[in-house]
C-alpha positions as CSV (number, residue, x, y, z in Angstrom):
1,M,-13.2,-161.0,-40.8
2,K,-14.7,-159.6,-43.9
3,L,-17.0,-157.2,-42.0
4,A,-14.2,-155.0,-40.6
5,P,-12.9,-153.7,-44.0
6,K,-16.5,-153.0,-45.0
7,L,-17.1,-151.1,-41.8
8,F,-13.9,-149.1,-42.3
9,L,-14.7,-148.2,-45.9
10,L,-18.2,-147.2,-44.8
11,L,-16.9,-144.8,-42.1
12,F,-14.3,-143.4,-44.5
13,S,-17.0,-142.8,-47.1
14,I,-19.2,-140.9,-44.7
15,V,-16.4,-138.6,-43.5
16,G,-15.1,-137.8,-46.9
17,G,-18.6,-137.3,-48.3
18,S,-19.5,-134.8,-45.5
19,S,-16.6,-132.5,-46.4
20,K,-17.5,-132.4,-50.1
21,E,-21.1,-131.7,-49.2
22,K,-20.3,-128.7,-47.1
23,N,-18.3,-127.1,-49.8
24,S,-21.0,-127.7,-52.4
25,T,-23.8,-126.6,-50.1
26,S,-22.5,-123.1,-49.7
27,K,-21.8,-122.9,-53.4
28,H,-25.3,-123.9,-54.3
29,L,-27.2,-121.9,-51.7
30,P,-29.1,-118.7,-52.9
31,K,-27.0,-115.6,-53.5
32,C,-27.8,-112.0,-52.7
33,V,-28.1,-110.4,-56.1
34,G,-26.1,-107.3,-56.8
35,L,-23.4,-107.4,-54.1
36,P,-20.8,-109.7,-52.5
37,S,-22.3,-111.1,-49.4
38,C,-22.0,-113.6,-46.6
39,G,-25.5,-114.9,-46.8
40,Y,-29.0,-114.3,-48.2
41,T,-32.5,-113.4,-47.2
42,V,-35.9,-115.0,-47.7
43,P,-37.8,-113.7,-49.4
44,E,-35.2,-112.2,-51.7
45,G,-35.3,-108.9,-53.7
46,D,-38.0,-106.3,-53.5
47,I,-41.0,-107.0,-51.3
48,S,-44.5,-105.4,-51.8
49,L,-47.1,-105.9,-49.1
50,N,-50.8,-105.0,-48.7
51,Y,-51.3,-102.7,-45.8
52,G,-52.2,-104.8,-42.8
53,E,-50.1,-107.8,-43.8
54,P,-47.1,-108.8,-41.7
55,L,-43.6,-108.4,-42.9
56,Q,-41.2,-111.3,-42.2
57,I,-37.6,-111.5,-43.4
58,T,-35.4,-114.4,-42.5
59,C,-31.6,-113.8,-42.8
60,Y,-29.2,-116.8,-43.3
61,I,-25.4,-116.9,-43.4
62,Y,-23.3,-119.5,-45.1
63,D,-21.8,-122.4,-43.3
64,E,-18.2,-121.1,-43.5
65,Y,-19.2,-118.1,-41.4
66,V,-21.0,-120.4,-38.9
67,E,-17.8,-122.4,-38.5
68,K,-15.6,-119.3,-38.4
69,Y,-17.6,-117.4,-35.7
70,T,-18.7,-119.0,-32.5
71,N,-22.5,-118.5,-31.9
72,A,-22.6,-116.7,-35.3
73,S,-26.3,-115.9,-35.3
74,S,-25.9,-113.7,-32.3
75,R,-23.7,-111.5,-34.5
76,L,-26.5,-110.9,-37.0
77,Y,-28.7,-107.8,-36.9
78,F,-31.0,-105.9,-39.2
79,T,-31.1,-102.2,-40.2
80,R,-34.0,-100.3,-41.6
81,N,-32.9,-97.2,-43.4
82,K,-30.8,-95.6,-40.5
83,T,-32.3,-97.5,-37.6
84,I,-30.7,-100.7,-36.2
85,F,-32.7,-103.7,-35.1
86,D,-30.9,-106.6,-33.4
87,P,-31.7,-109.4,-30.9
88,N,-29.4,-107.8,-28.2
89,N,-31.4,-104.7,-27.3
90,G,-29.5,-102.2,-29.4
91,T,-26.0,-103.7,-29.4
92,V,-24.5,-106.5,-31.4
93,S,-22.1,-108.4,-29.1
94,S,-21.2,-111.8,-27.7
95,S,-19.9,-112.9,-24.3
96,H,-16.3,-113.0,-25.5
97,L,-16.2,-110.0,-27.9
98,P,-16.5,-106.3,-27.2
99,P,-19.9,-104.7,-28.3
100,I,-19.8,-103.1,-31.7
101,T,-20.4,-99.3,-31.5
102,Y,-22.5,-97.2,-33.9
103,D,-22.0,-93.6,-35.0
104,R,-25.0,-92.2,-33.2
105,S,-24.7,-88.9,-35.1
106,F,-26.6,-90.5,-38.0
107,I,-28.0,-93.8,-36.6
108,T,-30.7,-94.2,-34.1
109,P,-30.2,-97.5,-32.2
110,Y,-33.3,-99.7,-31.5
111,D,-33.5,-100.0,-27.7
112,K,-36.6,-102.1,-26.9
113,V,-39.8,-103.4,-28.4
114,D,-43.2,-102.3,-27.3
115,L,-45.2,-105.5,-27.7
116,N,-48.4,-103.5,-28.0
117,D,-47.1,-101.7,-31.0
118,E,-47.8,-103.7,-34.1
119,T,-45.5,-101.5,-36.1
120,A,-42.4,-102.3,-34.0
121,P,-40.0,-105.0,-35.2
122,R,-39.4,-108.3,-33.4
123,I,-36.1,-110.0,-33.8
124,E,-35.7,-113.7,-33.1
125,I,-32.7,-116.0,-33.3
126,L,-33.8,-119.1,-35.1
127,D,-30.6,-121.3,-35.0
128,E,-26.9,-120.9,-35.3
129,R,-27.0,-119.5,-38.8
130,S,-30.2,-117.5,-39.1
131,I,-32.3,-114.7,-37.5
132,Q,-35.8,-113.5,-38.4
133,L,-37.3,-110.0,-38.5
134,T,-41.1,-109.8,-38.0
135,I,-43.2,-106.6,-38.1
136,P,-46.9,-107.5,-37.5
137,K,-48.4,-104.5,-39.2
138,P,-45.8,-102.3,-41.0
139,E,-46.6,-98.7,-41.7
140,K,-47.3,-97.6,-45.3
141,T,-44.2,-96.7,-47.1
142,V,-42.9,-96.1,-50.6
143,K,-39.5,-97.6,-50.0
144,D,-37.8,-98.8,-46.8
145,F,-34.4,-100.2,-47.2
146,F,-33.7,-103.3,-45.0
147,A,-30.3,-104.9,-44.6
148,C,-29.1,-107.9,-42.7
149,L,-25.5,-107.6,-41.5
150,L,-23.0,-109.8,-39.7
151,N,-20.7,-108.2,-37.1
152,T,-17.2,-109.6,-37.7
153,T,-15.5,-107.4,-35.1
154,V,-12.3,-109.0,-33.9
155,Y,-9.8,-107.6,-31.4
156,Q,-11.3,-104.2,-31.1
157,T,-11.4,-103.8,-35.0
158,E,-14.9,-103.0,-36.0
159,H,-16.1,-104.6,-39.2
160,Q,-19.5,-105.7,-40.7
161,M,-20.4,-107.8,-43.6
162,T,-23.6,-107.7,-45.6
163,A,-25.7,-110.8,-45.7
164,C,-28.3,-109.3,-48.1
165,T,-30.7,-106.4,-48.6
166,N,-34.4,-106.0,-49.3
167,V,-36.5,-103.0,-50.4
168,V,-40.0,-103.0,-48.9
169,A,-43.0,-101.1,-50.1
170,V,-46.3,-101.2,-48.1
171,G,-49.5,-100.0,-49.7
172,V,-53.0,-100.9,-50.8
173,P,-54.3,-102.6,-54.0
174,P,-55.0,-100.2,-56.9
175,Q,-58.0,-97.9,-55.9
176,E,-60.5,-96.2,-58.2
177,V,-59.3,-92.9,-59.5
178,K,-61.3,-89.7,-58.9
179,D,-62.4,-86.9,-61.1
180,F,-62.1,-89.0,-64.3
181,A,-63.0,-87.0,-67.4
182,C,-62.2,-87.1,-71.1
183,V,-62.4,-84.1,-73.5
184,S,-62.1,-84.4,-77.2
185,E,-61.0,-81.1,-78.7
186,N,-61.3,-82.6,-82.2
187,Y,-61.7,-86.0,-83.8
188,E,-57.9,-86.6,-83.7
189,K,-57.2,-86.0,-80.0
190,L,-58.7,-87.2,-76.8
191,K,-57.4,-85.8,-73.5
192,C,-58.3,-87.7,-70.3
193,T,-57.5,-86.5,-66.7
194,W,-58.0,-88.0,-63.3
195,T,-56.8,-87.7,-59.7
196,A,-54.9,-90.8,-58.5
197,P,-55.5,-91.8,-54.9
198,E,-52.5,-91.8,-52.6
199,N,-50.8,-95.1,-52.5
200,Y,-47.3,-96.0,-51.3
201,V,-46.9,-98.8,-53.8
202,M,-46.0,-98.0,-57.4
203,T,-49.2,-98.1,-59.4
204,Q,-49.5,-98.1,-63.1
205,Y,-52.6,-97.0,-65.0
206,R,-53.7,-98.3,-68.4
207,L,-56.2,-96.4,-70.4
208,E,-58.5,-98.2,-72.8
209,Y,-61.2,-96.7,-75.0
210,N,-63.7,-97.7,-77.7
211,F,-66.2,-95.9,-79.9
212,K,-69.9,-96.1,-79.1
213,S,-72.1,-95.8,-82.2
214,T,-74.5,-92.9,-81.8
215,K,-76.7,-90.8,-84.1
216,G,-75.8,-87.2,-84.7
217,T,-77.2,-84.8,-82.2
218,Q,-77.9,-81.1,-82.8
219,H,-76.9,-78.6,-80.1
220,H,-78.2,-75.1,-80.0
221,C,-76.2,-72.0,-79.0
222,P,-77.3,-70.4,-75.6
223,T,-79.9,-67.7,-75.9
224,Y,-79.1,-65.7,-72.7
225,P,-77.9,-63.1,-72.0
226,I,-77.0,-62.4,-75.7
227,T,-79.5,-61.7,-78.4
228,D,-80.0,-62.3,-82.2
229,I,-78.5,-65.8,-81.9
230,T,-78.1,-67.8,-85.1
231,S,-76.3,-71.2,-85.5
232,E,-75.2,-73.1,-88.5
233,T,-73.2,-76.3,-89.2
234,V,-70.6,-76.0,-92.0
235,G,-68.5,-79.1,-92.7
236,G,-69.3,-80.6,-89.4
237,N,-68.3,-77.6,-87.4
238,L,-70.8,-75.8,-85.2
239,S,-70.6,-72.1,-85.1
240,C,-72.5,-69.3,-83.4
241,S,-72.9,-65.6,-84.3
242,W,-74.7,-62.8,-82.5
243,T,-74.9,-59.0,-82.3
244,V,-74.2,-57.2,-79.1
245,N,-75.5,-53.7,-78.6
246,T,-74.2,-51.4,-75.9
247,T,-75.2,-48.0,-74.6
248,P,-73.2,-45.9,-75.0
249,Q,-71.8,-47.4,-78.2
250,Y,-68.3,-48.3,-77.2
251,R,-65.8,-48.6,-80.1
252,Q,-62.8,-50.9,-80.2
253,S,-64.1,-53.0,-77.4
254,K,-62.5,-56.3,-76.2
255,Q,-64.9,-59.2,-75.9
256,L,-64.3,-62.2,-73.5
257,F,-65.7,-65.6,-74.4
258,K,-65.8,-69.1,-72.8
259,I,-67.7,-72.1,-74.2
260,K,-68.8,-75.4,-72.8
261,P,-71.2,-78.2,-74.0
262,L,-74.8,-77.9,-72.9
263,E,-74.5,-81.2,-71.0
264,G,-71.1,-80.5,-69.5
265,D,-70.5,-79.5,-65.9
266,E,-68.4,-76.5,-64.7
267,K,-65.2,-78.4,-65.5
268,M,-66.1,-78.4,-69.2
269,W,-65.7,-74.7,-69.6
270,S,-63.0,-73.8,-72.1
271,D,-60.2,-71.4,-71.4
272,F,-61.0,-67.8,-71.9
273,A,-60.6,-66.6,-75.5
274,F,-59.9,-62.9,-76.2
275,E,-61.1,-61.3,-79.3
276,T,-60.6,-57.6,-80.2
277,K,-63.0,-56.3,-82.8
278,R,-62.6,-52.8,-84.1
279,T,-65.6,-51.1,-85.5
280,L,-65.5,-48.3,-88.0
281,S,-64.1,-45.1,-86.4
282,D,-66.5,-42.3,-85.7
283,L,-66.3,-38.7,-84.6
284,P,-65.5,-38.3,-80.9
285,N,-68.6,-38.2,-78.7
286,S,-67.9,-34.9,-77.0
287,P,-65.3,-32.2,-76.4
288,P,-63.3,-32.0,-73.2
289,L,-65.0,-30.5,-70.2
290,V,-64.0,-27.0,-69.1
291,N,-65.1,-24.3,-66.6
292,Q,-65.1,-20.5,-66.9
293,G,-62.0,-19.7,-65.0
294,S,-60.0,-22.8,-65.9
295,F,-57.0,-20.8,-67.0
296,Q,-53.9,-19.3,-65.5
297,I,-52.2,-16.1,-66.5
298,E,-48.5,-15.4,-66.1
299,V,-46.3,-12.5,-67.0
300,N,-44.3,-13.3,-70.1
301,A,-40.6,-13.8,-69.2
302,M,-39.4,-12.0,-72.3
303,N,-41.9,-9.1,-72.4
304,S,-43.5,-7.9,-69.2
305,L,-46.2,-6.1,-71.2
306,T,-47.6,-9.4,-72.6
307,R,-49.2,-12.4,-70.9
308,D,-48.7,-16.2,-71.1
309,V,-51.9,-18.3,-70.6
310,Y,-52.5,-21.9,-69.6
311,V,-55.9,-23.1,-70.6
312,Y,-57.0,-26.2,-68.6
313,F,-59.5,-28.9,-69.6
314,Q,-60.6,-32.4,-68.5
315,S,-59.4,-35.3,-70.6
316,V,-62.0,-37.2,-72.7
317,E,-62.6,-40.8,-71.6
318,D,-61.2,-43.6,-73.8
319,Y,-64.6,-45.0,-74.7
320,E,-65.6,-41.5,-76.1
321,K,-62.5,-41.2,-78.4
322,N,-64.0,-43.5,-81.1
323,G,-60.9,-43.8,-83.2
324,E,-57.2,-43.7,-83.6
325,N,-54.8,-40.7,-83.6
326,F,-56.8,-38.9,-80.9
327,T,-55.9,-35.4,-79.9
328,Y,-57.4,-32.0,-79.2
329,E,-57.9,-29.1,-81.6
330,V,-57.6,-25.7,-79.8
331,I,-58.4,-22.4,-81.7
332,A,-58.1,-18.9,-80.2
333,T,-59.9,-15.9,-81.4
334,P,-58.1,-13.6,-82.3
335,P,-55.6,-16.2,-83.6
336,L,-52.8,-17.3,-81.3
337,E,-50.0,-19.9,-81.8
338,I,-50.1,-22.9,-79.4
339,K,-46.8,-23.3,-77.7
340,E,-47.6,-26.6,-75.9
341,L,-50.5,-29.0,-76.0
342,T,-51.0,-31.9,-73.5
343,K,-53.8,-34.1,-72.3
344,S,-54.9,-31.5,-69.8
345,Y,-53.8,-28.0,-71.0
346,A,-52.8,-25.8,-73.9
347,K,-50.3,-23.0,-73.5
348,F,-50.3,-19.7,-75.4
349,E,-47.6,-17.0,-75.2
350,G,-47.5,-13.3,-75.8
351,L,-51.2,-12.3,-75.2
352,S,-52.0,-8.6,-75.2
353,E,-54.3,-6.8,-72.8
354,R,-57.5,-7.8,-74.6
355,K,-60.3,-10.4,-74.6
356,Y,-59.7,-13.9,-76.1
357,I,-62.1,-16.7,-76.8
358,I,-60.6,-20.2,-76.7
359,R,-62.5,-23.1,-78.4
360,I,-61.6,-26.8,-77.9
361,W,-62.7,-29.8,-79.9
362,S,-61.9,-33.5,-79.5
363,K,-60.4,-34.9,-82.7
364,N,-59.4,-38.3,-84.2
365,E,-58.7,-39.8,-87.6
366,V,-62.3,-39.2,-88.8
367,G,-62.5,-35.5,-87.7
368,R,-63.3,-33.3,-84.8
369,S,-66.3,-33.6,-82.4
370,I,-69.5,-31.8,-83.5
371,N,-69.6,-29.7,-80.3
372,H,-66.8,-27.7,-78.7
373,S,-66.0,-26.2,-75.3
374,E,-65.3,-22.6,-74.9
375,I,-63.3,-20.5,-72.4
376,I,-63.2,-16.7,-72.3
377,I,-60.1,-14.9,-71.1
378,P,-61.2,-11.4,-70.2
379,E,-59.2,-8.3,-70.8
380,H,-59.0,-7.6,-67.1
381,P,-59.3,-10.9,-65.3
382,L,-59.6,-11.2,-61.5
383,G,-56.5,-11.7,-59.5
384,E,-55.4,-15.0,-58.1
385,P,-56.1,-16.0,-54.5
386,E,-53.3,-14.9,-52.2
387,Q,-51.6,-16.6,-49.3
388,F,-52.4,-20.1,-50.5
389,F,-51.5,-22.9,-48.1
390,K,-51.8,-26.7,-48.3
391,I,-51.9,-28.4,-44.9
392,E,-51.7,-32.2,-44.5
393,R,-54.1,-33.2,-41.7
394,S,-53.9,-37.1,-41.9
395,F,-53.3,-39.8,-44.4
396,N,-54.8,-38.6,-47.7
397,T,-56.5,-35.7,-46.0
398,Y,-55.5,-32.1,-46.7
399,E,-56.8,-28.6,-45.8
400,L,-56.5,-25.7,-48.2
401,Q,-56.4,-22.1,-47.1
402,W,-56.1,-18.8,-49.0
403,E,-56.9,-15.2,-48.9
404,P,-59.0,-13.4,-51.6
405,P,-57.1,-11.1,-54.1
406,S,-56.6,-7.5,-53.1
407,H,-59.5,-6.4,-55.3
408,H,-62.3,-8.9,-54.7
409,G,-65.4,-6.9,-54.8
410,L,-66.8,-8.8,-57.8
411,I,-65.9,-12.4,-56.6
412,T,-68.9,-14.6,-56.1
413,N,-67.3,-18.1,-55.8
414,Y,-64.2,-20.2,-56.2
415,T,-63.6,-23.2,-58.4
416,L,-61.0,-25.8,-57.3
417,F,-59.1,-27.9,-59.9
418,W,-56.9,-30.8,-58.9
419,C,-54.9,-33.7,-60.3
420,V,-52.5,-36.4,-59.2
421,N,-49.0,-35.1,-59.7
422,D,-45.6,-36.1,-58.4
423,R,-44.2,-32.5,-58.3
424,E,-45.5,-29.3,-56.7
425,R,-46.3,-26.1,-58.6
426,P,-45.0,-24.3,-60.7
427,Y,-44.8,-27.7,-62.5
428,Q,-47.9,-28.2,-64.6
429,C,-50.2,-31.2,-64.3
430,K,-50.0,-33.2,-67.5
431,V,-52.7,-35.8,-66.6
432,S,-56.5,-35.5,-66.4
433,L,-57.9,-32.6,-64.2
């Protein structure tokens, strides 16, 4: 008679204890960090894999959802980024619920698994509350976003709940860097560079250094192709000096330097350094080139009894100018006033019917060239060629035609002058002839 109450109490205790345990079990199960969820995944959080290792994620839902939804694990599915993986060949459904539909404009459903493809996912229902995703050999990736979701669609109303999420990275262990080099521009700064190998897993690099005790070493300046090399060390700094001779002797030249250690490879060359050194100015090397006949005579617009003359010459090259404030000095005999002076001609106005001698010097801040060029304008010059035509034959090819002047008994040859100009004559050419 005493056993019955004990049996009753024992049964009561078991039933009551079971209810409390269910409530406490859900409360004390792992939680998905960062968002409200109906379950959790194992492993939790971010996952980093070595390339070649399998990926396996198990998704669990809490007991209350198992009790609420019949055959609850058949409602679970995985997504990777925008692709759906589930145990039901691309749909999430059960025998008594309509299949959930996906917006296929941005989601690519997972239809079937190629078992020969080690990168394809396998989905397995483990029990009433969990499914497992397995990828035997996932591809390398910086970040793939996996989510486990529960389809809670009821009466044509589509709805999903998140169980948990994982971010997966697949790569290789840290590899050796390439092209590692360190350059010390001074004793206060050390610059190291390298090329990091491609890796889909976040890799951090830590640089360590130490000083190796060495004795001082003397390095000599290079001896080719420059001459008269001397080197000296002042206050720990190594310097080089040399003399460069050129023919002709160019003034105001710009020198280009680059320097590297004797033991260094091609990567050790410094950036180019530009130095402009101005020597003392000197007289121009030569006067401008001229030709007997390099002038043009026109009737003066104000007085038909006088002449205007353009005297043409070839510009001096820059390396022959030898100083600042370069120009040309043009003197006529008998004296004439210059009305216009350019890089290629000098214009005189109001010449009478007589012989003139035009002398031209190059001139800079030091003075004028030692030699001069000379043009003689005769009292009765020959006439200009008549019927002058310029015919374009092809690209950059022209044919020139003309007739000799009416009185051409004394003509022995013709000299052609040309320049690059945007406008046709009578506009004068103001660049070098």
